[in-house]
C-alpha positions as CSV (number, residue, x, y, z in Angstrom):
1,M,50.6,41.1,-46.5
2,A,49.7,39.9,-42.9
3,R,48.1,41.9,-40.5
4,L,48.7,41.4,-36.9
5,Q,46.2,42.8,-34.2
6,I,45.8,42.3,-30.2
7,L,42.5,41.2,-29.1
8,E,42.9,42.5,-25.4
9,L,40.7,39.9,-22.9
10,P,39.2,40.9,-19.5
11,E,41.5,40.5,-16.4
12,G,41.6,37.7,-14.4
13,A,42.7,37.8,-10.4
14,A,46.0,35.9,-10.9
15,D,46.9,37.9,-14.3
16,D,50.5,39.4,-14.0
17,R,49.8,41.2,-17.5
18,P,46.5,41.7,-18.9
19,P,45.8,38.6,-21.1
20,F,45.7,39.0,-25.0
21,V,45.0,36.6,-28.2
22,L,47.3,37.7,-31.1
23,V,45.2,37.9,-34.3
24,I,46.9,37.0,-37.7
25,D,44.9,37.8,-40.8
26,Q,45.7,37.9,-44.6
27,W,48.1,35.2,-43.8
28,T,48.8,33.4,-47.2
29,N,51.5,30.5,-46.2
30,P,50.6,27.2,-44.3
31,F,51.1,27.8,-40.3
32,H,51.1,23.9,-39.7
33,G,50.1,24.1,-35.5
34,R,52.8,26.6,-34.7
35,A,50.4,28.8,-33.3
36,H,50.2,27.5,-29.8
37,Q,54.3,27.8,-30.2
38,L,54.1,31.2,-31.0
39,A,51.4,32.1,-28.0
40,D,53.5,30.4,-25.4
41,Q,56.5,32.5,-26.8
42,I,54.9,35.8,-26.8
43,G,52.7,35.2,-23.6
44,A,49.7,35.3,-25.6
45,R,46.5,32.9,-24.4
46,A,46.2,32.1,-28.1
47,V,46.7,32.9,-31.7
48,F,44.5,32.8,-34.0
49,V,45.4,32.6,-37.8
50,F,43.2,33.8,-40.6
51,E,43.8,34.1,-44.6
52,E,40.9,36.6,-45.0
53,T,40.3,39.8,-43.2
54,I,39.5,39.9,-39.7
55,D,37.9,43.2,-38.2
56,I,38.2,43.4,-34.3
57,P,35.5,46.1,-33.6
58,A,37.6,46.8,-30.0
59,N,40.5,47.7,-32.1
60,D,38.6,50.4,-33.7
61,V,39.8,54.2,-33.3
62,P,37.1,56.5,-33.7
63,L,38.4,59.6,-35.7
64,D,37.1,63.1,-35.7
65,A,36.7,65.6,-38.6
66,D,40.3,66.3,-39.1
67,G,41.1,62.8,-39.2
68,Y,42.8,62.4,-35.6
69,P,42.1,59.9,-33.0
70,V,39.2,61.2,-30.9
71,K,40.1,61.7,-27.4
72,I,37.4,60.8,-24.5
73,R,38.1,62.3,-20.8
74,V,36.3,60.6,-18.0
75,E,36.0,63.1,-14.8
76,P,34.7,61.6,-12.0
77,D,31.7,63.4,-9.6
78,F,33.5,63.2,-6.4
79,D,30.1,64.7,-4.6
80,Q,28.4,61.7,-4.3
81,F,31.5,59.9,-3.2
82,R,32.4,62.6,-0.8
83,E,28.8,62.1,0.7
84,Q,29.1,58.1,1.0
85,V,32.4,58.4,2.4
86,Q,31.0,60.8,5.5
87,D,28.1,58.9,5.7
88,E,30.6,56.1,6.6
89,I,32.3,58.0,8.7
90,A,29.2,59.1,11.1
91,K,28.0,55.1,10.8
92,A,31.7,54.1,12.0
93,Q,31.7,57.2,14.8
94,A,28.7,56.3,16.0
95,K,29.5,52.4,16.4
96,V,32.4,53.5,18.3
97,T,30.2,55.8,20.9
98,D,28.1,53.4,21.2
99,A,30.9,50.4,22.3
100,L,32.4,53.1,24.5
101,R,29.1,53.7,26.5
102,E,28.5,50.0,26.8
103,L,31.7,49.9,28.4
104,P,31.8,49.4,32.7
105,L,33.5,53.0,33.7
106,R,36.0,50.9,35.5
107,N,37.5,49.6,32.5
108,L,38.3,53.4,31.3
109,L,40.5,54.1,34.3
């Protein structure tokens, strides 16, 4: 029986939706050039059809010892970000202070 897989592609600047390719493998019937028409209908960039089994490594889901999908949680390190923001604020304040010092006094009244 045929399998359907989706291969996600990197997004471009003008993409409304994430681009993808539909991969159909283990297909046994003739497809006769309908892949382009199918791609247009479903919004895919392309449709690839194979008789043999094709494994897409990006679609592999790692499983834990109990057979459940492994979930990875990434937590950001805001300490470095906070320092960068504070540095940029200090630079901006210094530029404003320098600009105000260069203004003639009569422009401030």
